[in-house]
N, C-alpha and C positions, 0 to 999 in steps of 0.2 A: 504494499500500500504506499503511495506516495502523499505527502503532505506540503501544501503550498502555502507559504506564509508572505505576506505582502506588508512592506514596512514604509512608513512616511506617505502613504498614498490612501486616499479615499477609495472605499469599496462602493460601488454603484448599488442602487437599489435593484431588486431583481423580482419579478413575478411573471411567470409563464402560466397562462391559463388553458386548462383542457376543458372541453365540453362534453358532458354526458348525456344532456337531453335539452331539446328545444321544443317548447310547446305554445301554439297560438291559439290553440282551441277553446271553445267557450267564451270568445271575445278576452282573453286574458293572455297578457304574455308572462312567459316563465323560462327561466334557463338555470340548469343545475350543471355544477361542474366543480372541478378541483383547480387550486391555485398551488403551484410549486415555487416558493420564495427563498429558497436555500437560505442564506444567512438574514434575511430582512425579515423585521417584525412587522406584520401588517396591523395597524390600529383600527382602520374602517376602510371601506370601499363602495364606490358607487359605479354602475354600468352606465356608460354614456352612449348613445347613439347619434352619431355626427353625420349632418348631410353634406355630401359631397359638393352639391352644387349651390345650395342656400347656407350651408353652415350651421343650420339649426341644431340644437343640441338637447337631446331628449334625455332625460336622466330618470334611471330606474334603480330604486334602493335595493342594495345588496346586504345580505346578511352572510358573516364569515363564522366559520365554526373551526377552530383548530383540530388538526387531524392528527391526534397523538400516536396513534398506532402507525400511521403511515411514516411518522416522522422518525419512529424508534426503527423502523424497518429501512430508513435511509440514512443511517448514521447521524441522526439528529437535524437533519436539513429541513426546515420548516415546511409543513403542508397545510392546506387548508381546504374545506368545503366551501363553496359559495352557491347561494341561491338569490336570485333577483327576479322580482315579479311586480307586475301591475296591470290594472285594467287597460285593454287596448283605447278604450273611447277616451280615458283619461290621458293617457300617454300621448296621443295623437290629436288633443282637443286644441286645434288651432284653426280658426276660421281661415287663415292665409295659407294653410298648407297645401303645397304644391308636389307634383311627381319629383321623387329623388331618390338616391340610393344613400343609405344611412350604414355606415360602418361601426361595429360594435367595439368598443374600447372598455378596459377596466381602469379607473382612475381609484388609485389606492393612497392612503396616507401612511407611510413607513416611519416608524418611530426612530428619530434623530435625523430625519430628512426634512429640510425646510420646503422643499417643492414636492407637488403631488407627482406620483410616478404613474405614467401611462402605459398601459400594455394592450397590444391588439388581442382580441378574443380569437383563438384559432384553436388548434391541436384537437382533432375530432377524428372518431371512426367513420368507417362507410355507413355502419348502421345508423348512426346519429344523423348523418346526411340524409339517409333514405327516409327516416321516419319525420324528419322536419316538414311539417305540412304549412301551407299557407293560413292566414288569419285574416278577419274582416271585422270592420266595425263602422256604425253609422256615425258620422259627424256631422251634426245639422241635416241638411237635406243630401248630403254626399256619401257616397259608400267608398271606403278607404279599404283596398285590397293590402295586405303585407307579406310579402313572399319572401321567405329566407332564401338566400344562396350563399355559396362559399367560393372564394376567389379562386381564380385557376391555379396560380403558382403556389400559395401558402395554404390555401383550404382556410382562410381566416373567415369568420362570420359577418355577412352584411345582409342587408334587407333592401329589397326592392319596393319602395311604397308607391301604390298606383291609386290615383283618385278619379272616381267615376261619378257621372250624375246618374240619376236613377234609371233613365232608359238606358244608357250604355251597359251599366252593370247588369240589367235584366237580359240584355241581349246576349251576355256571356252565357248563360244557360240556356239559350234557344238552340235547337238542333240546326247542324249546318245544312245547306241547300246548295249544291252546285248546279249550274246550268245544265238542261238537258243538251244532248248533242243537237246541233243546229238551232237550238233556242235562241242564243246570244253570242256575241263575240265574247272569246276567252278573256279573263280578266288578269292583267299582270300588275301586280302592286309592285311600285319601285320606290326607293328612298335612300337616305343616309341615316344619320342618327336624327331622333324627333326634331331638333331644332335646326337642322342643317339641310342647305340647298345650294350647294356650290361646286361639288366635286363630281365623281365618277357616276352617281345616282342622277344628279341633275341632266349631264351631258347625255346618257343613256334615255332617260326619259323623253327629253326633247326630240331626240332622233326617232322615237318610236312613234311618239304623238304626231311628229311632222310628216313621216313617211310611211307609217303602215295603219291606216284605217281600220284595217281587219282586226285589229287588237284593241281593246278596251282598256288602256294603260292609266293607272292612276299613280299620283305622287302623294306619299303619306308625310305629313308635317304638323307640327304643333301649331296650333291658332295664334299663339302668342309669339312665334318667331319672327325676327325682323326679316330673315331670310326668305320668308314666304314672297317678298317682293321680286324674288328673282323667277318665280312662276307667274309673272305678269302675262296676261294672255292665254293662259291655261287654266283659268279658275273653275271651269267646268270639269276639271280632271283633277282637282285637289281634294283629298281626303283628310280631315281633321282628326290628327292623332287621338285616340282614346273615346272616340265617338261611336254612338250606335252603327253609324254607317261603316266605320273601319271594323269593328267587329263583324259584321255581316259580309265585307268584301273578303276580310282575311280568310274566313271559312269558304267561301265561294271560288276564292282566286285559283288559277291554274300555275302561276308562277308568281313568287316571290324573290324579289332582286333587290339585293341591297348593298351598299358600299362596305357595311360592318358586320357585325353578328346579326343574322336573320331576325332575332327577337327584338332589335331595335325596330322593327317593322310590325311586331304583333302589338295589339291593344293590351293585352296582359301576358306577364311570364309565368302565371299560374300553371304549374305542370297539367293539371285536368283540362285546360284550355288547349294548350298547345299540343297535346295528343290528338286533338280533333283537327288539327290542320293538315290538309293533305297536299297542298301545293308542292310544286318542285321548287327547292331553294338554290338560288343562285348568288355566288359571292362575287360582286364585281372587284373587289379590292379598292383600297384608296390610296395605293402606292405600290410599286414594283417591290417585292418581297426579297429580303436578302440580307440587308444591314444589320437588324437585330433579330434575335433568336426568338421566334414567333411559334415556333411548333407548341408550346402549353397553350397558346391561345388560339391558334388557328389550325392546329394539327387534325387528322382525322379521328384522333381519340380524345380531342381536348373537351372536358365537361362543358355543356352548355352551347357548344358550337356545332351546328349540323348544316353541312352543304352537299347537294348533289351536283353542281358543277361549280369548278373553281377557274376563274378567268386568270390567265398568265399572259406574260408579253414576250417570252421567248422560250426556246427550246431549253436554255440553261435554267431558267426560272422552273420550268415542268420538271426537269429532273430533280431540282431541289425539292418540289412538292412532293415527289414521290419517295425519295431517299431519305429525306428529314422529317416531312411531314406525314409520310404513310398513306398518300392517296394513290389509287389506281390510276395508269395512264388515262383512261377512258373518262375519269373524273375530271380533267382539266382539258380547258380549251385555249389554245394559244393563238388570241386574237388581237391582243394590244388592249390597253386600257381605254375606256370610252372617252376620256378626256383628251386622248391623244389627238382625236380628230380636230381639236381646237389648237392643240400644241403645233402641229404640223401645218397650220394655216398661214402661210407666210404673207398674208396680207398687212399684217400688223408692222410698221417700220421699226427696225431694230435700232437700239441706241447704244452704240458700241462703247461709249465711255460710261455706261450706267453698270455698277457693280451691285449685284443683288446679295445680300449677305443674310442668311437664313438658317439659323441654329433650329435644332428641335428642342424638345422638353426634356426634363428630367423629373423622374418619378419621386426622386428624394426630395424636391424643392416644392413644397406645397404651402409654406406661409411666407407672410411678408420678412419674417426676421431670417428664415433661412436663406431666403432668395438674396437679401441685402448683404448678408455677410459670405456669400457662396463663391467658390472658384468661378463658377459660371459668370456671375455678374463683373466679378473682378477682372476675366480675361476678355471680355467681350468689351468692356467699358476702356479697358487698356488700349485694345486694339483701335477702336472707334476714334479714340481722343489722342491717339499716337501723333508727336509731331511729324515723324516720318510719313504717315498715311498723309497727313495735312500737305506736306510737301509734296507728295506723289499726286494728289487731288489737283494742286497748284498746276504741277508740270504738266500734266496730261488731261486736265480739265475734267476730272472724274466727278461723277455723282454717286455718292454712296447711298444705298438704301437698306435699312435694316428692318426686319420684321422678327417678332415672335410667333410661336406658336399659339395656336388657340386656347391650349391648356395652361398657357402662362400669360394671357391677355390680361389679366387683373395686375400683372406687375410691370407693366409698361412704363410706369412712372420712373422706374430705376435707370432708363435709358432716355428719358425725356429731353434731358438737358444738352444732350451730345450734338456735336456739329454733323449731324447726318440727317437724313429723312428717315423718320420712324413709323412703322405702321404694326397692325396685328393681323394675322391672316384670319380671314373670315369677313373683315372689313374692307379690303382691298382682293380684287381677284390675282391671286398667285399665279395663276396661268398667263395672264397678261405681262406680270413683271417678268416671268420665264421667257415669255416669247420676245420681249422687248430689249433685254439686258444682254450686255456683251460680255460679261463673267460673273462668275458665282462663286461665293464662298459659303460652306456649310460645314456642320460637323458630322452628323449622322442623318440627315434628312433624305427621305426618300424622293423628295423633290428634287434634288440634286442629280438624281438619275434622270429625271424628265429632261432637265436642262442639259445633261450630257448628250442626250439623243438628237439635240440641235446642233451637234458637233462645235460646241463652244466651251471655252476653258473653264473647269471647275477645280477649285481647290479645297481639300478637306483640312479642317482647323481641329484636330482631336486632342486637345490638352488634355483631357481627362479620360482618354480612353480606358485606363485600367478600371476605374471605378464605374464608368459607364457599362462596361461588360462584366463586372464583377459578379461571379456565380453563374455566369452564362457565357455566350459567345455570338459570333457572327455566322450566317450561312455562307458567307462569301470569305474567301481567302483576302484579307484587307490588304495584303502587300501585292497582290498579282492581278486582282479583279477589280478594283475601284477605277472607274474612270476618270482619274484626276490625280494628281499628287498629295500625299498625305503629309500634313506638316504638324509638329506638335509644339512649337513655340512662336510667338509673335513675330520675331524677326523672319523667320522662315516664311511666315504667310507674306509679310511685305515684300520679301525678295519675289515672291511667285507673283505678285501684283505688279512689281517692276519689270519682270520679265517678260509678261504677258503683252504689256502696252509698249515696252522697249521694242519687241518684235514686230509690232504692227498688229498685234491682236491675233498672232498665228496660234492654233491649237495643236499641241503634239499629236502626230499620227497615231503613236500608241495608244493614247487615251480615246481617240476616235475609235479605233479597232475595239477596245474593250467596251466602249459604249454599244457599238454595234452587235456585240456578242449578248448583249441584255435586251434587244428589242428586236424582234423579228419582221415587224412592218413599220417602216417610216413613212406612212401615208395616212390619209383621212379615212380609212374604211373600217375602223377598228369597231364601232357602235353596229355596222352591219355585220360583220363577222360574228359579233356577240349575239345579235338577233338569231342568226343560223344556228348558231350553238345553243341557245336557250330553246329554239323551237325542237331541237333533236334531243334534249335532256329528258331523262326520266328519273323517277324517284325509285331507286333501286336500293335493296340492302342485300348484303352478301354474308354467308358465314364468318368473313373476316370482319365485319362490322359488329357481329355479335361476340366476336372475341375481344372487341375493343370496349364493351360495355363496363361500366364502372365496377359492377356488381363480379362480373367475370374476371376484371383485373384484380379485384381485392381477393377474390377465390384463388385467382394463380399466384399472388403473392404469398399467400398461405402456404401454398404448395412448394413455392419456391423457398421457402424458409424451413421446410419440414426435412425430416431424415430420409425421406422416400426421394427427394429430388436426385441426389447424385447417384444412387443404384439405378433410378429409372434412366437417367441421361447415358450411363454406362452400357446398360443393356442396348439402348437406342444406337449407341455408337458401334457396338459389335455387330447390330443386325445392318446397319448401314454399311459396314464393310464388307458384307457378303455381296453386296451391289458391284457392278464393275468399277473399276477406278476412273476417274475424271481426269484423263491426261491434259485437259485444258484449264484445270483449275490450281490456282497458286493460292496459298494461305498465308498472310503476313501477320506477325505480332511484334510487338517492341514495348519493352517496359510493362510486361504484364498486363498488356492491352489498355495501358493508361496514357500511352504517346504516341504520336504519329512523328516519330524522330529515329535517330541513329542510323545504323547500317541497312536495316531492313527497309526504312524510307529511302536512303540513296539508291538501293537496288531497285526498287519500285519505280522511282522516277526515272532511272535509266531504262528500265523496260518500257515505260509510257513513251519516253523520248523516242524510243525505236519504232513505236507504233505497234508494239506487242498486243495481240487481240485476244490472248488468252485472259479468262475470267480471273480478277484478283479480289481477293476478299481480306479486308483489313479488320483485323480483331480491335475494337476500340469502342470507348463507352460514348463517343459521340461523333458528329460528323469531322471529317477531315477535308483539308484544303486541296481537294483534287477534282479536277473536271473530267478525268478521263471515265468514258461512258462504260468501260469494261470493268470497273472498280467499284465495289459495293462494301459498305461497312456492316459488320456483325457484333454485336456486344459479346464480351467475354462470359463464358460459362452459360450462356444462353442454350436452348435447345439448337438454334441455327449454328451456334459455334461447334457444338459437337458433330451436327450433320455434316458440315463443310470439312472438318479435320477428317472424318470418316472416309469422305469422297475422294479428297483431293490428292493428286499425284505428288505435289510440291508443298512443303512447309518451309518456311522462313521465320526465324526467332533470332533474337539477342539474349533472351533468357531461356527458360524451357516452357513448355507445356505441361499440364498436370503428369505426374509420374506414371499414373495408371493409364495414360494414354498411349498406345502403340501405334506405330506407323504401319503402313502395309509393307509386305516384303519387299514390293518393287517400288516403294515409296522412297522420295528424295527429301530428306531433311538438311536444309542448311542453317546452321548455327552460326551466327555472326559473332557472338559474344558481346560485352559491352564495355570492354577497357583494357588496355594493355596491363598484364598483371603487375602489380607492386607488392600486395599484401598476399600472403599465402593462404591457399584456398583447400578446402576439401580433404583430400587425401593427404596433403601436405601439412596440415596443421598437427601440432603436437597435441594439443586440446580443444576441442570445440567448445567456445564460450557462446552462450546466449542461444544454443539451439537444444532441440530434444534429442533424446538417445537414437531416434530413426532417421536422423538428418542425413548420414552417408548412405545409408539403405536407400532413401528415395533418391538423392541426387545420383547415386550410380545407376538406378534402374531409368532415369531420365536420360543421363549421357549415352546410355547404350542404344538409344534410338537415333542418334546423329548419325548421318552419311558423310557429310562435308563440314568441316570447320574452317572458318576464315581466320587468319593470323596476320598481324601486320610485320612480324619480324622472326628470324630464329630464335631469338631471346623468348618470345611469346610462345612460340611452337614447343620448346622445351618446357616451359611452365606450364602449359595447357597439357601436354602429355602426362606430367607428373601428377598435376593436381586432380585431373579428371578420369586418367586411365581409360580414355575413350578409344574407339577402333575408328574414328571416322578418318576420312582423306583430308588432310590439311591443304587449304588453298593459302599458301602464303604468298598474297598478293597484294597486300595493304588493306586499311580499313576504309571502306567505302563511305562511311560517315565523315572521313576527313578530307574527301575531295573538295568541299567547299572551302577549305582553307587554302587550297591551292587554286581555285577557280578563278577565271580571267576577271570576274566581277566582285572580287573579296572586298577591294576598297570601297566600291558603292556599297556593298552590303553593311561594311563597318560604319559608314557615313549615316546611312539610313538608321541603324540600330541606335546609334548615339544620338540622333537627331529625335527618333522615338521615345528615348529616354530623357530628352531635354538637356544633354549634355552639351555645353560650349565646345568648340572646337579646340580652344586652347587648354582645355583641362586635361590633366593626367590621369588616365583611368586605370583603377586598379580593382580587379575582380578577385574578391575572397572568397575561396569555395573550400570550406573544410568537410572532411567527412565525417560519419558518425562514429561512436564508440559501441563497440560489442557489448559491452557489459552494461549499458544504460537502457536496455530494453525495458520497456513499461507495459509490455504485453502486445501479442501480435507482432505486427510489423511497424510498430512506432516506437521511437527511441527519444530519450531526452537528450539535451546538449547544452551545456553551459558553453555561452560565447565568451572565449577570452580575449576579446578586444572591446573596448569601450567606445561606442561610436560617438559620444560626445568629445571625447579626448581627441579621437580622431579629427573630427570636425575643427577641434580648436587648435591643433598643432599642424595639421596638413590641409585643412579645407580650403585655404586660400588658393591652391594650386592643384589640389587631388580631389578627385571624386571617388568614393569607394562604393561598388556594387557587390552587395552581400547575397551570395547564393547558398542557402541552407541545403543540406542534402535532404532528398525527397521523403526520407523516413523519419526525418526529425519532426516531433510532434507539434512543438508549438513555433508558431512564426517568429521571425526576429523582431524584437521590439525596439524601435528607433525613436528615440525622445524628439520632441520637436526641435530641440535646440540643434539637432544633428541632421533634419531632415533635408537641408540644401545639399549637404557634402555626402550623406550616407543615402544609398538607395536599396531597398530589398527588390532584388530580382528573383527571387526563389520561384516565382510563378511563370516565368518567362518561358515559353515554350521551347525555344531551340537554344541549348547551350552553344553549340558551335558558333552561333552568330554572337554570343556574348564573347567568346574566345576572340574573335574577330575584332570587337568593340574595345577590348581591354589593351592597355599599353604594358600592364604588369599583371602577372598571376601572382597570387598568394595563396597557398595551401598548405596542407599538413601532410596527410597521406592519400589523397585523392589521386587517382590514375589520370587525372585530366592534365597533369603536367606533361604526359607522353604525348598528347595532341598537341598541347601548346607550344611545345618545342619545334614544330613544323613550321611557326611563325617566325621563329628566329628573336623571340622578344625576352625581356628579362622576367626572371622568377624568384620569389623567396619562400623559403620554405619554413612555416612558422611550427616548429615542433615543440611545443611547450611540455608535452608528456611522452616524449620520444621512448625513454626506457621502458615505461608502462606498456605502451603500445606495441613496442618490438618484441619485449621479452615475456609479457603476460597476456597479451591479447590475440595478436595475429603473427607478428614476424614478417620478413621481407624476402624478396627473391634477389636483390641485389644489396650492395654495401650502400645503405641509406646516406649516411654522412659523407660518404667518399664519392658517390656516384651521381646524386642528383644535381641538375644543372643550375644550381642557383645557391646562394648563402642558406645555412641553416641557423635559425635564430631561434632562443628560447623563451624571450621574454617580451612583453609589448614595446619596452623602451628600445631593444634591440631591432625589432620590426620597423618602428618609426625611422631609426636611423638609416636601416638598409634602404627603405623607400626613399629617403632624402637623397642618399648616394645616387640611386637609380634614376632619380629625378634630375640631378646635375648631369648624369651621364646622358640620358635622353636629350638634354637641352643642348648639349655640345656635340651631339652625333656620335658618341662613343660606341665602339662595337665591341667590348669584352663581353658583355654579357650576351650578344647576339651570336658570337663566335662558340661561346661555351654551349648555347642552346643548338646551334646547328650541328656542332661536333656530337651531341647527345642524340639528335634526331638522325644522324647518319646511321648510328647504331641500333636505335630502337624504332625507327619508323622508315626504314630505307625504301619502301615501296609507295610511301603516302605521296604521290605526285599528282594528284587529281583525278587519275584514271582507274582507280580502285574498281568502283563499281561496274565499269564496262568489262574489266577483266573478270569478275567475279561473275557476271551476267553471261559472259561469254562461256565460261566453265561449266556453269550449271545449267543454264536454260536455252543451250544451243539447240539446233534443229534435231539432233540424235540425241535423245535423253541418255545421260551418263549410266553406265553400269554400276550398280551399287550393291553392297553386302546385304544380305538377308539379315533380318533380326534374329539374333540366337533364340532357339527355344526356350532357354532358362532366363533370358535377360529379365522379364518379368513374370514371375510365377504366379499363377492365378491365385494361388491359395494366399500368397503374401501380401496381396493387396488388401489394404485395410479398408474398412466401411467408412464411408463420408460422413461428418459430422452433420448435425443441423446448422443451418445458416447458410449464407451466402457463398462459401467458398471451401473447397477441398481443405485437409487438415493443413497442408504445407502453404496454403495461401498466406497465411499468417507470416510466414518467414520471407515473404517475397517483397521486392520493392520496385520502384519506377527508377531503374538505375539509369536507363537511357538518357533521363533528364540530365544529370550530373556527369553522364559520361564515366562514371566510377562503378565500383563493384557493388553489388546490393549486399545487405547484411546476411543473407544465404544466398548467393549468387548461384543460380543454376537449380535452386530448389524448387520443387513442386509437391 
């Protein structure tokens, strides 16, 4: 057991709310749940429902009761039961009440805390969500419907409050009536959000109304919306949202066509009403998909989102919707967005000197205080008020137009005093601004893609990329697919503005090509193509859709966690191996399925570069930045994982597949490994520290499956033979992952990474990448690590000239904590996806025992070895294959003082162009990386994936004795997964390298 003690720092209040029951029956609101407050003593609490649009706060009294039994079972951490209840007619008794979405919060008074602590009410099981039923109450002459729902990503509790007049509410109960065949024109309901009429919904509606009299097309909009004016001339086709007519037409409609979730076009989200809707649902989209990870919102299995036809703009987007979102190809129509008909109308004069700046919104900026003090406001205000921008405006006669996203319209005052034109989207037609502007700057807005389709210059200013994508990702490869340069600091954005206008407004052909890959039709026919696609669409449900149902998914998760799962997968694997081998299938894995990186990636990219048409399956927990039509992604340990491994002729890995997985006798298993061996491994260890007693048995079974092993040098080949005792053919051809270090564009990659991290060109960059310690295991595959370097001291002593990039090993449990005083000089890059790119960006490498230094020597740059616990690590934990103090290519230091002195010497050497460190590294590389010349991936691909499959040795009968394979445990991973790491990220050995 580990105890954590925090000195001289306040401990933040904590309260996590779990829901056990939600009831709205009998016109009474009631919530029952539990609160886990850890160290916090709760004195009182109240449940607050907060309106997203109106800001209305509805308070529900809560009763707290200490859960003493639960606390005893949780080592004294505090637990409570909570009940909050109130009559619905009292809770919503407001004559001014309007439609809104209310989010549930718990506000608690914590003993010793001055401020009230707010916690989002979430945490719930599927059965809680299933049993949550709508409620209703009379408020004067109006009927209020309260529909509980749970947010897409976090499953937090919210309520949709719907206000009806008597007639409309009565219509909800009436039976549906569809027109008989030939009786009337088919009804198509079109719209956006209830208050919106300005985007794809409006464009499509106008087209159908103007050109298709055989269709009874209607537009749904709130009667109070100011955008109702955009429907002038179509008054007889307007349907008031939540009216009795709206109810009747929704049930009678043949098609429901919207730019957002279809339920925005429904008069009610009550499940009993939604089930009665029989129309085909069409998703027009409100922007080209790709920048933000939207699968939880618009995926085929996303709760609350249903569509029968998904409109897309390109084959690239269609492939994304199939692979990332889970749609069938027939569910998608590549037509272009309806608003493109206006976008590609060239009748509007272009104003080349107009620069449109259009950032998107941030979901963490919801209050005036948060916006006022945010990096978002500071960055955009700084750019717009920059003296250099003012100088560029004067020199080139620029007109700067800045707009906020509609979700941030209430904060426009933060920018009102700037020397630019300021507007809010929704009050001005963005399409008109796109069509007339000569250049555009955005951060992540999909409107930027629209602009790029006009073949004009687009620049991305992504100063907060890490936070924007925190916990998620993009569907695009942000470095290779965006149709404009990505810049991370103000100076670089200003340089792009100057470059564009100094060149006479010329757009880079590379970015034009990227834009064209994202739009299939650069014409004014999108709306008509959509009409034809909508006519052909049907409301179909397949067994695959049933499998995505939340109840089925909940059941599957129980099976996935059960003891029966892995025995079942093993049986399926063996049965699948009885089928013929698929000679055209290659399975790739890197870092135990956690990374698209290392030598497997380099080999995969080499095959793609060659136009190899064999099917390639990447084992990964999310999408990978690949546009190859022959590559698909499969989650590790899923049924598809076992299926593809059983069928494939080729396996490629830099660690091992589960030890109980055996290749076919004629299968090819290319083991690339994940680092030049410094530390002793497996059979070369005098004592195995931090492993269980079956460790060597498991790894021996796993290595028996290899047919080919990549090696960078004779030194490595000898160490591999001693440590692994393998039978594989050794391919001593260099490490494919290091090709990028010798690539022709390595200087451009270096500059791009430094810019992405916001590092000025004149800074000396130090990459500190320590490895883990085997005896600090805290359970499973997680290790503690005590950082023997003080970020604040580094910043104080070297921060004027040096930037420290801190790269913790992937198995270290706790992220590095960088105090605010050191934040400008010390950056945590532990989550950066590609370690080789960080090597390129660094001027100096500091490590202890990570094998990264073998790779870094290829660059002929200085290194320092900070070995503060050398004797313990060498003599008690691992030991080495070389004489560490005599042979490593850089000074070995034992204390922080010595480290800083060494860095100062290297800084002076770099400033004068000295070559002592470079020659030492070069000499080391000639011995330990003699084949790393930038072409290793090509040589390995030639050796293994040639036209004639190589002859391989059959797996010995006794390699994996059937009776010796232990049963899998309950949980998500087989027994040895606990000892595996994502070593490919750090380029170093895993704590149990090769173990499965």
